[in-house]
N, C-alpha and C positions, 0 to 999 in steps of 0.2 A: 519277621516282626521288626518295625522301625526300634533302633537303638534307643531313641528317646522314650519310647513307651515302656520298652524293658527296664530303663533307668527308674522312670516314675513308679513302676510296679514293684521294684525292689525298696526303693524308698517307703512307699506305702505300706508295704508288707513288713517290712522291719519295724516301723512305728506301729503297725496293728499288733505286734506281739506283746506290747505292753498291756493291750486289753486283757489279755489272758494272764499275764504275770502280775498285775496290780489291781486293775479296776475289778475284775470277777472276784479274786480274793478277797478284796476289801467289802465287796458287796455281800459274800458268803457269811460274813460274820454276822449279818442281819438276818440269816436265813439257817438258824442251827439244824433244822430238821433235814435239810438238804445240803448242808455244808460240806461234808465229806464227797458227797457225789460231784458237787460244783468244783471242789478244789481238784479232784481226780481229772475230771473232764477239761478242767482250764489247762491243767499241766499237758495233757495230751494234745490239746489244740496248739499250745505254744511250742511244743516239739514239731508238730506238723508244720506250723507256720516257719519255724526256723528251717525245716527241711526244705520247704518251697522256696524261701530266699536263697538257700545254697544252690537248689537247682537252677535259679534263675541266673545267679552269678556265674556259676561254673559251666551250665549247659546252654543256656540260652543266649546270654549277653555276648559271649564270643562269636555267635553266629548271627547276631542281630543286625541285619543290614537292609532291611524292608524300607520301602518308601512310605511315609506318612501322607504324602500329597496325594489327594483324590483326583486331581486333573481338571482341565479346563471344562471338559464335557461334563462330568458328573457334578461339578461345582455350580455350572449354569442350570443343569436340571434342577438341583436342589433351589436355586433362587426362584425358579417357576414353579415347582410342584409344591415346595414347602412353604415357601413365603409369598408366592404369587406376585413375584417381582418381574418387570420386564428388562432390568438391566442385564448387559453382557458382563462379563468378568473384566473386561478392558475398560467399559463405561464405568463400573463400579470402582475400579482402581484410580480413574482420572477424578471422579467425584471425591474420592478419599484425600486425594492430594489437594483437591481445590478446598475442601473444608478445613484441612490441616493448615494451609497457608492463611485463609481468612482467620482462624483462631490464633495463629501466632500474631497476626497484625492487631488483632483485637487485645491481646495479652499485652503487647508493648505499650498500647494506649492506655491501659488500666495501670500498668507498671509506672508509666511516667507520673500518674497522679500519686502513687506511692512513694517514689524517689526518683526524680528525673536522672539523678546521676547512675542508677543501675538498670540493667535490663530485667526482663522478667524472669528469666532463668536465674540470675544471680539473687533477686528478692526471694524467689521460691526456695533456693537452696538454703538461704539463711533461715526461712520460715522452717525448714525441715528440724531444725535444732530446738524449736518450740513445740515440745511433745510432752505427753504424760509419762511417768515412769512405768516401767514393765509391769510394777504392782497396781498402778492406778488405771491401767489401760481399760480393762473391761467396764469399770465404773463410769469413765469418761465417756464411753461409747453410750452407756445405759442413761446417762443424764442427758445427753442430746437425743436420744430416742424419745425420751419421755416428753422434752421439750417440744420436739417436732409434733408429736401427737397433740399437746396442748395448743399449738399454733394453728394446726389444721382446724381443730374445733372452734377456737376464739374467731378465726378469720373467715369460718363457713367455706372453707374450700371444697370439701366434699363430705358427704355423710359417713360417719363411722358404722359399719355393719354392727348390729348387736350381736353379743357374745363372743366378739373376737378377742384373742389373747396373743401377746407376744412376748417371749422371754428370750434373753440374751444369754449366749453359752460360748465358752471357748471352743475355737476349730477343733475337733478331734485331730490328733497327731497324724493319723493316716491319710487325712485329707489335707493337711498343710502344705504337703509339696505342690498342690494346684490351686490353692486359695491363699494367696500372699497377704491379704487385707482383711475382707469381710466377705460374707455371702448369706443367702437367705435359704431357709429350708421351709417349704410351704407345708401346711396341713394337707392330708388327703382329701380329695374332692368329695369324698362319701363320709367323711368323718363328722360326727355329730358336733364335736367340740373343735372349733376352727382356731387351734392354737400353732402360731409359726415360731420357727427358731431363728434367731439372728445370731450369726456365728461371727465371731472375731477371732482372727489369728493371733495368739499371744506369741511374745518372743520366747523361743525355745531356750529353756535354761541351760541346756548342755551345749549350745551352739558356740562357735568361736565367736570372740568379742567384736570382731568386725561385722559379722552376720547379724549380731544383736543390734549394734548401732545402726545398721542399714534398715532392718525392721522396724526399729523404733522410729527412725526419720520418716519412714513411709506413713505412720500414724500420728502426723502432725496436727495441730490445732487448725491450720488452713483447710484440712481435707476431712477431719472428724464429722463436723456438722453436715456436709455433704453426703458422706457415706450413710450417716444415720438417717437422713431423710430418704435417701435412695433405696435402702434395704427395708425401711420401716414404714414410717407415715409421711407423705402420702404415696410412697414407692410400693416396692414389691409385695410387701405383707398386706396392704390395704387392698391393692389391685387383685392379687391371688384370693384373698378370702372373698371378694365380690364375684369372681370368676366360679369358686365353687359354689355359689348360690345360683348359678344359671341352671334353667330348668332342666333341660335334657343332658344325658350323659356325654354325647359328642361335643356339646358345647363346652362342658366342664374341661375336657380332655384336650381342647384345641390348642392350648399352649405348650404341650408335649410335643406338637408337629412343629409349630413356627415360634420362635422366640421374638419376632419383630414386634410384636405389640407388648409383651412382658417387658423387654428390656428397654424399648422405645418409651413406655410409660413412665418408668423409673428414671430414666435420663431426661425426660420431659419436666418431671417434677422438680429436677435440681435448678433448671432456669427459672420455672414458676415460682418456686419458693425465694429464691433470690429477688425476685421482681416484687414479691410480696413483702419482702424484708426480714425472712428469717435468716438469711445470709447477709449481714450489714455491712461487715468491715470490708474495706478494700482488699486486705490480704486474703480474705475468704473469698470474694469474688475472683481474684486472681487465681486462687485454688481450684475454684469451680471451672474456670477456663481451662486450666491445666489439665483438668479431667476430661474436658472437651477435647483438647488436644490429644489426649491419650485415645479417646473414642474414634477420633479421625485416624490416628495411627492404627487401630485396629483394623479398619476398613481396608487399609494399605497392606497391612500384614496378613489378613485373611486371604487376599487374592494373591499375593506375593509368595506365601508359603505353599499354597494348594495348586497355583497356577503358573507361577513364573519362577519356580526353581530355587526360591531363597531357603537357607539353611537356618537350623535352630540357633545357631551362634549369631548368624547375621541378623535374625530377628531381635534376639537379645541386644545386639549392640544398637540396633535402630532405636529401640525403646529407652535404652540408657542414654544415647547421644542425643536423640532428636526429641524424645518426649519427656525426658527427665526421671525416669523411674530408677531406682536403686537396683543394682545388677541381679541381687538375690531374688527379688521380687519380678524383676523382668523375666528371669528365667522361668519361673513359676507361671507366668502369663503365657509366654510362648508354648510352653509344654502343654498348656490347655488348648491352645489355639490349634496345635497339630492334630488334636483328637476330635476338633469340634468344627468343621468346616461350615461357614456362613453364619455361625453364632457370633463371632466377635464383631462383625459388620452391623448386626441387628440393633445395637444401641443408639448410633447415631442416624442410621437410615430409618429405624423405627421411629425416632423422634420426628424426622422430617414428615414421615408419612401421617403421623397423629395431628400434627401442626396444619396440614392440608385438610385432615377430616374435620378439626376445630373450625376453621375458616368456613368451610361448607355448612357446618351446624349452625354458627352465628348467622350466616346469609339466610339461612331457613328460619331460624328463630332468633332473631336480633334482640329480644328483650330477655332473653334467658339468663339467668345469674349464673356465677362461676359454679356454685354448688350444683344447680340443674345440669349445667354442661357435663361436669365431671362424673355425676351420678350415672347420666344417661350413658356416656361413654363406658365407664366400668361395668354397667349393668350388661353389654353385650358380651362379656366373657373375655377370653384371650383370643378372639379371632384374628387372622391376619387382617391388617388394615383395610385390605381390598374388600373382604367380606364384611367386615364391620361397616363399611360404609353404606351397604344394603341394609343392615340391621338399624344404624342409627338415623339414617335418613328417609327411612319407608314410610310411606303414609303423609 
């Protein structure tokens, strides 16, 4: 087993013990008929989890020396078979660097309009100090989530599926080691009620003060509106509710095979909502571009970690020094990349594929409104863009 995976397992399992020592006992108070059984079972489960953590620390971790990298051959096979992309690993690596440098240049142009005496990095570092308190964090995201939905409706960007619901919840402690900021948990494709969950990772109350400060700096006001639209409206939640309405089961499940459209759509929405005015202030535009830089960095790291011998520590250093992430958050990111080859590249590459699709759709139907365009795209489900082209442009 790779050492990094064992470390994540230890942290996740350690955090998971709280489920059995705090949450279930609290819930048991509301179920008096089975309270005794719940308390007994949760106590046994907590003991089993503690034993498992001890096993990981004492038996597995000392021997954990496996390689997480899948290698160039399998990586390229995944690009072809899962995402239907023709890139080689080397071509993808070069594309990542090209997009990274282009985004850096655009960031400096925007930064000059904010403060001509400071670089984009300096401005963004200052902006990180403008953030909600730990107590205000979830409400801040919730307000932006609701504002994004109103904006989508008022501007006629895309139709909202009837009956969809979205609630915002703190990220469970056992998922926090791999979700530094926010994430989305979709409803099941066959569930009658399409209610998604927008997860926001709170500041751990028992963490060292330095880690608390780093985590809050990552949840700054230049980034919160972008994250809200990406995860909620018109991003992941809206897209996956559409996908779950697709007629046949294989179409409903397509997103489990390829993340290219799912992540590409949410990332496409960031620039779209900026262009339409949801992200209005220059510092927020700079924040959106810094997220684009991070997505370009993901392409570079995706290939580097799995095909070019990059270590976890080298990946963390790259995100901190080149993309401006806080170290604690960069570590959570790289840990996730090690176990999800080709997923990190899908954000920006997926967006580029979607932009090509949109150009082709507009050429075929030049009079279509923005709502008609987006409704047509989302109605195809979560297909890889190569297959979506057939669905969208047929007839």
